[in-house]
C-alpha positions, 0 to 999 in steps of 0.5 A: 787751441792756445794762441800767442801773439806779439802784435809787433816785434818791438812790443815786449809787453804784448810778448810777455803776456803771450809767453805767460799764456803760451807756457801755461798749458803745454801738455798734449790733450789727447793720446793721438799726439805723440808724447813730446810732439806738442810740448812747448816750442823751445825755438830761439829766437822765439817767434812773434806768434804761435798758435798750438793745435792738438796734432802733429806732422810726422816727417818720414822717408816718404815726406816730400819737399814741394817747391811751388815756384820756379824761382831758382832761389826757392829751389835752392832753399828746397835742396837745402831743406831736404838735405838738413832734414834728410841728415836728421832723419837718416833718409834722403827726402824726395823733392817735388816741383810745382804741381807734383805735391799730391794730397798729403805728407809734404812740406811746401815752400811758397812765395806770396809777394802780396803779403803785407809784411817785412821782407824777412817775415814768414808763416808756417802752418803745420797740420797732421798731413802737411806743412806749408811755409809762406813768405814774401821773399826767399829770405823769409822762406829760408828763415822758415826752413831754419825754424823747421830745422830747429823743430827737427832736432828738438822733436826727433826722438828715436829717429822720428821727427814729429813737428808740433801742429799749429801756426807760426808767424814771425819777422825780425825787428832789425835787418842787421843781425851780425857777428864779427869774427876777428880772423886777423889776430888769430887766423881761422880756417875756411872750414871753420868759417863755413861751420860758423855760417851754418850756426849763424843761419840756424839762429837767424843771424844774417851778417858775418863781419870778417875783420881781415886786417890788423897789426897782427896779420893781413888775411886776404890775398891782394894780387897787386900787392903780394907782400901783404900775404907773403910777409904780412900774413905771418908773425913769429910769436915770443915763444918762437912759434909762427902763426899765420895764414890767409884766404886766397881769392878763391877761398873768399869766393867759396866762403861768400857763396856758401854764406849767400846760399844761407842768406848771410852777407859777409862784410869784409873789413880792411882797417885803416888808417890805424891797426895796419902794422901788418900792412906796413911790414910789407910796404913800409913806404906807406907809413910816416916814418918809412919803417922798418916794421914787423908784424905785431905780436902784442895786442893793443894800439900801435903808433904807426898808421898809414900816412894821410899826407902821402898820395901813395896811401890812397892809390894803395887803398884804391887798388886794395879796395877794388880787389876786395869789392869784386870778391864780396857782392854785398853792398857793405865794405867796412873801412875800420877807422878805430883807434888811430893815434895821431902822434906820427901825423903831428910830426909828419911833414906830409901830413902837416902839409896836407892839413895846411893844403886842405885848410884843416883845423887839426889831426882829427879833421885829417882823419875826416879827410882820410875817411872821405877819400876812402868813402869816395873810392867805395862810392865809385865801386858801388859800395856803402862804407861802414866804419867804427864810431871814432870816425865821428870825431873828424866828420863822417861822410853822409851815407856812412854806416856807423858801428858804435862800440863805445856807448849810447853817447856815440850812438846818439851822435851818429843818429842825430847826424842822420847816419844809420848805425849798428849797435855793438856796445863793448859792455854788452856785445863784446864776446872777448869779455868773459862770460862773467863780465858779460854774462848771458842775461846781460847780453839778452837784456841789453837794449839794442835801441836805447829808450832815449832815442826818438822815432826818427833815430830808431828808424836809422838804427839798423840793428846790432852786431856781437863781436869776438876779438881774438888777441887771446882767443885761438880758433879752438877757444872760439866756441866757448867764447861765443856760445851760449851767449850768441843765442841770447844775442840772436833773440835780443836783436830779432825781437828788439825788446826791452829788458824784462826778467820774466822773458829771460827766465823763459829764454833760459828754460828754452836754452837748456833744450838746445845744449844737446844739439850743440853737443851733437854737432861739436860746439864746445860752448862755454859758460853762462856766467863766471865759470866758477863763482866764488861766494865767501863769508867770514866768521870773526869768532872762529876767524874762518873763511867759508867758501861756496862755489857755483858753476857757470853752467848746469851739469858741471862738476867742480874739483878744487885744491887748497895747496896751489896744485892744479885740480884734476878729477883725482882732486877734492870734488865740491859737493855743495858744502862750504869749503873751510879754511882759516889762513891766507889761501889760494883756492884753485877750481877746475870745472869738468863736464862729462869727465872733460875739463871745461875752460880754464882753471879758476883761481882766487887768492884770499888774504886774511887781515883785520878789516875782513868784511868791514863795510867800506862806505863809498862816496861814489858808486862803482861801475855796475859792470865791474862790481866785483863783490859789490859793497863788500868787494874791498874787504872780502879777502879776495885779491885781484891779479893782472886781469880785470876780466876775472871779476875781482877788481872793482871799477870806478868810471871817471869819479874818484875812489873814496872809501871809509872803513869803520873797524868798529874798535880802535886797534894798533895799526901796523899797515894799510895797503891797497892795489890798483890796476893799470891796463891802458888798452882797456882804458884803465889807469893808475890813480894820479894820487893815492892818499890814506887818512886814519882816525881814532874814535873821535873821527878826526882824520889825519893823513899818513904818508904813502909808499908804493911797492914797485914802480909805475911806468908807461907800458901797454902790459897790465900790471898791479901797483900796491900803495901802502902806509905804515901805522907804527902801532898807533890806535886807529878805528877809521881808515879812509883811502882816496884815489884820484881818477884822471877822469878822461883818457890822456891825449895820444891815447886811442880813447883820448877824451873818453871816460877813464877807469880806476880799478881797486883791489882789497883794502888790507889792514894789518 
């Protein structure tokens, strides 16, 4: 018998030792156990304790699910378990009530309120003749059922389900384990939402946060304000197509009931005072200017927000929140509070009058007043407000749950104020960032509870929530953005561990056994890291690029082109040998799995120039999330486009970019150039100044005049701007570029005062 125990779910060192013990001897010891039945349990999340025994339980058509209580909730779990096991087995299982279980061949569900464990803990005993599941509450029994559900598809060869013998004990480290789906930017059908509820339950996540309102759409029926869905739920895209939809109140009740039966709380978000252009399109009198407005089609932060000086605003929100609160029985209601620019409030007579009347110092304090008014409405409705961390700037009411997305500074601030918090760090848990920037391992290793927190602060940390924002993600692409990273997140937040490479390696092995089930149920999962990783080298003697490709998922084939054409199954297949080319080239690579294209075509443009693979010494370090090619990123020949998320831009946070390049010998210089990116909605700004310096072998640097290709301007759309200098054939060995970072986001920007980034492309020398 082998024992694996995690003494406490927050103790990663004990868990690591247990994992090594557990996976060191997984083979069955006698022929009495069916082949594969006693192999290592590939459960996700990995349970806190596993005791393995050399026996197995066979689930067949005569196996009964026995309920050893009259509690209705447990009877519902039993119905659920017979259904999912029956679907897997292809036979309907009998259900027996208390006192009817017989001598053997049954799965029993039992409550024991005297257990000294948490409310979601459970214990499973599996022997040759029976399976017994015990928990303190029905929620614990439901998670036990999910463990059995995973075991059935991991150990169900040839229409037989063999459950490995032994004991499993488990409980989560955090009570808030959630996923946000942004159904405002892209409407998702009711059936799609219910499908996700089942998937969340399978991996023991218990919160579904629905972002129901934003600039791009209002998605929930409010009977007192019908125009919110008549007008606010629909938009005309730039190409002339219409996008929209909404959930009726009957739809919402159905979704909530479906989730509640699976021990998932649906948390609605009605975002205010910002991100409200869809609402203002329906009721423009709630704005500071009176409109008119259209439902937004562009992503980003829009200047028009709810008028905080108008009493009609609070009457509107009271009516809306009253209807919303009645539809969602959970205790939490999310009120947004993020990215609310104050430019309209600064010139609005009503808002300025409110500031004077309430003796407020500024517009940030006015948002604090606004948040307090909305929180009082929720208190009267017996709801607990949840808000994004921007509400801290103006003062968040006591009792507010703060959802922190900016970083550890804001998390620490909320906790020090005594406000319970939820970790949703953008750099780790935002799934709209592609799988290269936020890869599987980063999601797994990211600390839910930073080590800098005190014990009291840790006590206030409720858990974590991953988020999928859908500006660029229609419903048909949601799976590829969420999976498989959701599995890494589920284990991370269930354990509450600290980062350890050996734990991730074990998780990754277990993950591979879940892919066949995800295939079976139609989850079109995406990549674990970059869909295609480009690994170039350059040989100066032959002036040749040698490009290796690495797929971001096992069992994926890569097809490529070098002539700008779209790769297909008829194109050249990458077989592992480097691709050679000696001129500036654009390489396109398409991943295929089982003959079907998986995700988008990856593209990399290579520029041949005199500084290729010369080391550009950086005075300040680059941000680890935006490393691009690391130390060689500025001279690896790869050009960035207008999307920093493709991974070809190197980012510097707050600091200047200062790079010095040694060409190793003097050359007649014709031109130096480098491009920078602006994407203000992602806190990325052009440098306030770019300067080039050159020197000969004497290292005496002289500045050379800089020109720009194109014009900079105020636009929300991302664009790249090239800065260059002419060398006029003068001999140069050293090249230096200095790009001055504005350091913080400017006033009026949603992130005003927060860290600003500059993103640099290739440093090209000709």
